[in-house]
N, C-alpha and C positions, 0 to 999 in steps of 0.2 A: 504494500500500500504506500503510495507516495502522496505528498502534500504539495499543492501549488505554492510557489513562493519559496520553497526550500531549495537548497543547492544540491539536491540529490543525496543528501546525508540522511540516513534513517537512524533514528535513535530507538534502541530497543531496551526496554527495562527488563533486566534479569534479576530475579530475586534468588539469592544464594544464601542458605543458612550459614551462619558463622560457625566455625569449628569451636565448640564450646566445652569439650571434655565431659560429655554426658549431661550437660545442663540444658534444660528447655526454657523457652520464654514464658512469660505470664506468671501469675501467682501460683502458690502451691495448690495442688489438687485437694479436694476434701478428704477428710478422714471419716470412715464409716463408723457409726455407733453400732449398727448391726451389719455384719458382713453380707453384701449382696451375693446371690448365687449365680454362677455361670456354668454352662455346660461345656466340657472339653471333649472334642471329637476323639473317640478311641481309635488309636492307630495312626493318627495324623501327626505330621511334624511341620515345622516352619523352616523355610530357607532364609539365610541371611549371610552377610559378609563378615567373617571373623575379623575383629579389629577395626571394622568400619561401621556396621549397623549396631550401635550400642543398644543394650537392653537385655531383659530376661526373656527366655523362650521356654514355654511349657510343652510337655508331651505326656500323654497317658498311653502306654503301649498295650494295656489290657492286663487282665489277671492280677491286678494290684500293683503293677509296675509303673512308677512315675519317673520322669526325668525332667529336671530343670537345669538349664545352662544359661550362662550370661557372658557377654563380651562388651568391651568398651569401644569407643571410636578413636582410639589412639593413633591409628594410621592417618587420621584427618586432623585431630586436635593436638597431637603430641603430648597428651596428658593421660594418666591412668584414671580409673574409676574405682571407688570404694563401694562394693556391693555388700549390703547387710540385710538380714531379714530373718524371719521365722516361718516355719511351716509346721502347722499343728495337724496331727494325724491321729487315727484311732489308736487306742492302747495296743501295744504289742508290735507296732510298725517299726521298721528299721530305716536308717538313713546312712549312706556312705558317700564320701566325697568323690567327685568326678574331676580329674585333671587338676586337683588342688596342689599348690606348691607348699613348701615346708612352713612358710609364714602365714598361710591361710588358716582360718579357724573354722571348724565344724564341731559343734557340740550337740549331743543328743540326750534329752532328759525324758526317761520313761516315767509315766505316771499311771495311777489307777484308772483314770478316765481317758487319757490321751498321751501321745508321745509328741514332744516338741523338739524340732531340729532348729538350731540357731547357727548362722554362718556370718563370717566377716572376711571378705577377700578383697585384695587389690588385683584388678584385672587390667591388662593393657591390650596387647595384640593377640592374645590367646583366648582360651575358654576356661572358665571355672564352672563348677556345677555340683549337683547333688542328685543321687538316685535314691528313690524310696521304694520300699516294699510294704504294701498295706493289704488289707482285706480286699478282695476283688470287688470293684464297683464302689468302694468307700470314697467319700469326699475328703478333701484336704483344704485347709484354710491357709492362705499365703498372706504375708505382710512384708513387702519388699521396699527397700529404699536404695537410692543411688546417691552417693556423696552426702549422706545424711538427710536427704530430702525424699519425700514421696514424689515420684515421677511416673505416675501410672501410664502415661503415654509411652513409656519404655518397658512395659510389661505386655507380652504378646501371648495370646492363648488361641489355639485353633478351635473355632466354634462355628458350627453350621457352614463349614466349607470356606471360612475366611478367618483372618487374624483379627481378634478383637482385643481391646484394652479395657481393663476394669475402670469403672468410674471413680472408685475410691478404694482405699485399703483400710483394714484387711478385706479380702475377698475369698469366697468359698468356691472351689472348683469341683464339679461333680461329673464323673465320666458319662458319656453317652451310652456306653455298654460296659458290663463288667470286664 
């Protein structure tokens, strides 16, 4: 499209997000007083660029097998991200680290009513994560932060054939099939 009176120069506005080391714009997302429920597609996974597409990525493989992993946008921002959170599961569930380094922390606290996994990792151009084993079809409640802030737009859950982000934290994920 050209404009009369211009010298043939076309000005195109390009909006490029600034590399921000896992921070998003706007105010903090709301914290839930009651965790909303979301359905996670059993057997689905999400694709992303390691070290580029910052965020948490959830997967429920079926038969009580959960997988959560996260990565930072360090290849763009040149900064690492501090991923912290808790996952509350049914009593008797187990959690193990996935690609954690020696300075990453994963603690598991079994209780009479539930089991709580807490993690604190610094992630840059790689992946960190946690694998859970629960009762088949059991829901889990997640409460995730990045750099000490709730950034729900960086939490991705496959649901109804697309990636959704929880409106607030904590949030409960229920498998679409056991």
